[in-house]
Backbone bond lengths (Angstrom), bond angles and torsions (degrees), N, CA, C in turn:
res aa  C-N    CA-C-N  psi(-1)  N-CA   C-N-CA  omega(-1)  CA-C   N-CA-C  phi
1 M - - - 1.470 - - 1.505 106.98 -
2 A 1.294 119.58 130.52 1.455 124.12 -178.90 1.512 109.44 -81.32
3 N 1.324 116.91 153.94 1.417 122.97 179.94 1.553 106.34 -75.48
4 D 1.324 111.87 136.92 1.481 119.08 175.90 1.519 107.16 -118.14
5 P 1.351 118.49 102.75 1.530 117.30 -174.34 1.526 112.52 -58.01
6 I 1.295 120.13 -31.52 1.431 119.89 -179.27 1.574 110.80 -70.06
7 Q 1.265 117.15 -38.98 1.493 122.48 -178.61 1.528 109.29 -78.75
8 D 1.320 119.94 -27.11 1.409 123.07 -169.42 1.585 113.44 -89.42
9 R 1.272 117.96 -4.11 1.425 121.22 -178.71 1.524 112.57 -67.54
10 Y 1.310 116.48 135.92 1.490 119.37 179.75 1.468 106.02 -102.21
11 Q 1.338 113.97 122.89 1.486 122.13 -179.20 1.514 111.14 -113.94
12 P 1.340 115.87 87.11 1.492 115.98 178.58 1.443 113.66 -67.15
13 G 1.294 116.85 153.19 1.523 123.46 175.81 1.510 109.43 -70.20
14 A 1.265 115.52 175.67 1.473 120.58 175.54 1.484 110.53 -61.53
15 I 1.305 115.68 126.79 1.451 121.18 -178.63 1.508 110.30 -94.92
16 G 1.284 115.85 128.86 1.489 118.70 174.30 1.573 112.62 68.57
17 S 1.279 118.25 46.51 1.404 118.68 176.43 1.591 111.13 -62.61
18 E 1.358 115.32 137.86 1.434 116.30 -174.48 1.577 112.93 -92.52
19 F 1.356 114.17 8.35 1.446 120.06 -179.67 1.521 113.18 -124.24
20 E 1.321 117.68 142.16 1.442 122.64 173.38 1.565 106.23 -105.47
21 E 1.332 115.65 138.68 1.447 124.22 -179.77 1.502 111.05 -89.53
22 H 1.281 120.90 127.00 1.481 125.60 177.31 1.524 110.35 -136.66
23 N 1.291 118.20 166.34 1.456 121.67 168.35 1.524 107.31 -92.57
24 F 1.317 113.10 146.76 1.493 118.74 -177.99 1.557 112.56 -58.15
25 G 1.278 117.61 -35.88 1.420 120.02 179.23 1.514 117.02 -68.63
26 E 1.365 116.99 -16.61 1.482 122.55 -173.37 1.550 109.82 -89.43
27 V 1.285 119.07 -19.04 1.482 119.49 -172.60 1.526 110.59 -91.07
28 N 1.317 115.18 156.69 1.477 123.22 -179.82 1.515 109.33 -76.66
29 E 1.355 112.67 156.74 1.492 119.23 175.59 1.484 108.11 -68.54
30 G 1.336 116.95 140.09 1.446 124.51 -178.09 1.546 113.83 96.75
31 E 1.337 115.71 -7.65 1.453 120.09 -176.19 1.527 108.97 -73.85
32 I 1.323 117.14 138.97 1.458 125.67 -177.89 1.529 102.96 -96.25
33 F 1.383 116.07 134.21 1.468 122.20 -178.36 1.506 110.28 -153.09
34 R 1.407 114.67 172.44 1.431 122.31 173.00 1.527 108.52 -121.28
35 L 1.298 117.41 156.41 1.419 120.50 176.64 1.542 110.73 -87.60
36 N 1.322 118.13 -17.50 1.487 120.33 177.00 1.525 107.27 -132.80
37 A 1.300 115.62 147.85 1.462 119.78 179.04 1.556 110.26 -84.32
38 D 1.300 115.52 1.08 1.434 123.30 -177.96 1.555 110.98 -66.02
39 D 1.326 117.39 134.67 1.446 118.59 175.19 1.529 112.81 -72.24
40 K 1.340 115.20 -19.03 1.487 119.01 179.85 1.503 110.87 -70.85
41 D 1.326 117.54 -35.21 1.441 121.67 179.13 1.506 110.13 -91.92
42 Q 1.338 117.86 104.43 1.437 122.98 -173.31 1.514 113.21 -95.08
43 S 1.289 120.13 8.29 1.469 123.83 -176.04 1.474 111.38 -68.29
44 L 1.323 118.16 125.02 1.458 125.03 177.53 1.528 109.67 -107.79
45 Y 1.312 115.70 145.60 1.433 123.71 179.65 1.477 109.90 -131.54
46 R 1.361 116.41 150.15 1.454 124.29 173.11 1.490 108.84 -117.90
47 K 1.361 116.87 135.36 1.427 121.16 177.74 1.511 110.42 -75.57
48 E 1.310 115.43 123.26 1.450 120.79 -176.64 1.532 113.17 -97.24
49 N 1.381 116.14 -38.23 1.438 123.60 173.93 1.475 108.67 -158.45
50 E 1.311 119.09 -168.54 1.455 123.31 -174.30 1.508 116.75 -64.36
51 T 1.316 116.51 -17.88 1.483 121.80 -177.59 1.499 116.28 -123.75
52 Q 1.346 118.48 -8.98 1.452 121.70 -173.10 1.549 112.00 -130.49
53 A 1.379 112.21 147.34 1.385 118.94 174.26 1.570 106.33 -134.00
54 M 1.300 113.02 149.33 1.528 117.05 -176.53 1.540 106.67 -110.86
55 D 1.375 114.34 131.91 1.449 119.10 171.77 1.524 107.68 -67.89
56 V 1.339 118.14 124.78 1.437 121.73 -173.65 1.498 110.39 -66.14
57 K 1.329 119.39 -35.44 1.500 121.63 -176.87 1.530 110.87 -77.74
58 T 1.319 116.89 -52.47 1.507 118.05 -174.46 1.511 111.35 -87.82
59 R 1.373 120.26 -15.19 1.455 124.77 -179.53 1.518 112.57 64.55
60 E 1.427 115.54 26.38 1.455 119.93 175.17 1.492 111.19 -93.40
61 L 1.328 117.82 140.86 1.467 120.95 178.58 1.579 107.42 -89.00
62 H 1.355 111.11 142.67 1.476 120.92 -177.99 1.544 104.82 -129.18
63 N 1.316 116.28 136.04 1.477 123.66 174.13 1.519 105.64 -84.65
64 L 1.372 113.50 129.23 1.504 120.94 178.62 1.500 109.19 -128.96
65 P 1.383 115.96 139.80 1.475 116.42 173.69 1.517 112.34 -70.54
66 A 1.267 119.25 156.24 1.450 122.66 -177.39 1.584 112.71 -67.99
67 N 1.271 114.72 -22.82 1.503 117.60 -175.15 1.517 113.01 -97.70
68 I 1.328 119.72 8.06 1.451 121.77 176.31 1.545 109.97 -73.06
69 K 1.369 113.29 142.22 1.481 119.56 -178.73 1.556 106.38 -79.51
70 I 1.286 115.71 133.23 1.470 123.40 175.19 1.519 105.89 -127.57
71 Y 1.375 114.36 162.35 1.470 121.96 -177.99 1.507 110.91 -126.83
72 I 1.287 114.55 126.11 1.476 123.63 178.16 1.480 111.46 -106.97
73 K 1.296 119.59 130.50 1.474 121.64 -179.93 1.476 109.76 -73.79
74 I 1.272 116.24 135.47 1.504 122.65 -177.66 1.566 108.01 -77.07
């Protein structure tokens, strides 16, 4: 079988991600998290209750569904 450089490339996943992915409904109240694991989006949120999170910087409350993916820094 001949080598096929396009098929033979090894594409490892992201090594050492600094965020854990969770659902909003799974985390405890008071937990600090991000909505994106992107380093460009620096917005931090704190879970206030089962349906709301507060933007830490602007102190505005946002309604979030329980099944939305959030990212917690390890």
